[in-house]
C-alpha positions as semicolon CSV with decimal commas, in nm:
position;residue;x (nm);y (nm);z (nm)
1;M;-2,662;-4,527;5,802
2;H;-2,888;-4,306;6,007
3;K;-3,225;-4,184;5,886
4;Y;-3,346;-3,839;5,978
5;L;-3,683;-3,668;5,970
6;I;-3,694;-3,296;5,904
7;V;-4,029;-3,133;5,984
8;L;-4,129;-2,788;5,865
9;T;-4,431;-2,639;6,037
10;G;-4,613;-2,308;6,037
11;P;-4,909;-2,124;5,890
12;T;-4,991;-2,107;5,520
13;G;-4,787;-1,864;5,314
14;I;-4,466;-1,829;5,517
15;G;-4,231;-2,009;5,278
16;K;-4,236;-2,371;5,393
17;T;-4,250;-2,495;5,033
18;T;-3,944;-2,294;4,930
19;A;-3,755;-2,399;5,242
20;G;-3,855;-2,762;5,185
21;L;-3,726;-2,753;4,828
22;I;-3,392;-2,608;4,940
23;I;-3,355;-2,868;5,216
24;A;-3,463;-3,159;4,992
25;K;-3,215;-3,057;4,722
26;H;-2,935;-3,022;4,976
27;F;-2,996;-3,367;5,125
28;K;-3,094;-3,526;4,790
29;T;-3,423;-3,650;4,929
30;E;-3,797;-3,637;4,860
31;I;-4,083;-3,450;5,028
32;V;-4,371;-3,622;5,206
33;S;-4,647;-3,372;5,272
34;S;-4,857;-3,396;5,586
35;D;-5,085;-3,106;5,496
36;S;-5,445;-3,199;5,577
37;R;-5,583;-3,004;5,279
38;Q;-5,316;-3,040;5,011
39;I;-5,377;-3,414;4,998
40;F;-5,712;-3,356;4,826
41;K;-5,735;-3,305;4,449
42;E;-6,035;-3,074;4,475
43;M;-5,889;-2,829;4,729
44;N;-5,693;-2,574;4,528
45;I;-5,804;-2,247;4,685
46;G;-5,645;-2,142;5,014
47;T;-5,416;-2,445;5,040
48;A;-5,096;-2,309;4,880
49;V;-5,035;-2,631;4,685
50;P;-4,684;-2,628;4,535
51;S;-4,675;-2,512;4,173
52;K;-4,621;-2,756;3,887
53;E;-4,266;-2,625;3,859
54;E;-4,199;-2,684;4,231
55;L;-4,350;-3,032;4,212
56;A;-4,122;-3,108;3,916
57;E;-3,806;-2,996;4,102
58;I;-3,829;-3,254;4,381
59;K;-4,038;-3,571;4,411
60;H;-4,341;-3,497;4,634
61;H;-4,569;-3,749;4,800
62;L;-4,926;-3,708;4,929
63;I;-5,003;-3,394;4,728
64;Q;-5,346;-3,395;4,563
65;N;-5,361;-3,773;4,535
66;H;-5,696;-3,835;4,707
67;S;-6,047;-3,713;4,638
68;I;-6,265;-3,549;4,899
69;H;-6,522;-3,811;4,794
70;E;-6,298;-4,099;4,911
71;N;-6,267;-4,229;5,265
72;F;-5,941;-4,096;5,405
73;N;-5,818;-4,094;5,763
74;V;-5,500;-4,085;5,968
75;S;-5,455;-4,463;5,944
76;I;-5,454;-4,447;5,564
77;F;-5,219;-4,149;5,579
78;E;-4,979;-4,334;5,810
79;N;-4,969;-4,641;5,584
80;E;-4,902;-4,429;5,276
81;A;-4,646;-4,203;5,444
82;L;-4,451;-4,495;5,587
83;G;-4,437;-4,649;5,240
84;Y;-4,193;-4,377;5,127
85;N;-3,881;-4,491;5,304
């Protein structure tokens, strides 16, 4: 069985969340966010965090699960992201 990685990129507000939900439903998979701002609980303004309804539709990872007051870096991100396989 082959594993695939689908990456959606682009500026805030162009529909990546909607496209991601459609793709995740089609392939019956989960979403691992790599957004550098959405990972923080305290950053709600200007980050276009998926709505509660969108988060309930498909399992999301790395969305608002760290505090800006915690140490967080790319090494921690990598370890967490690779844990969702």
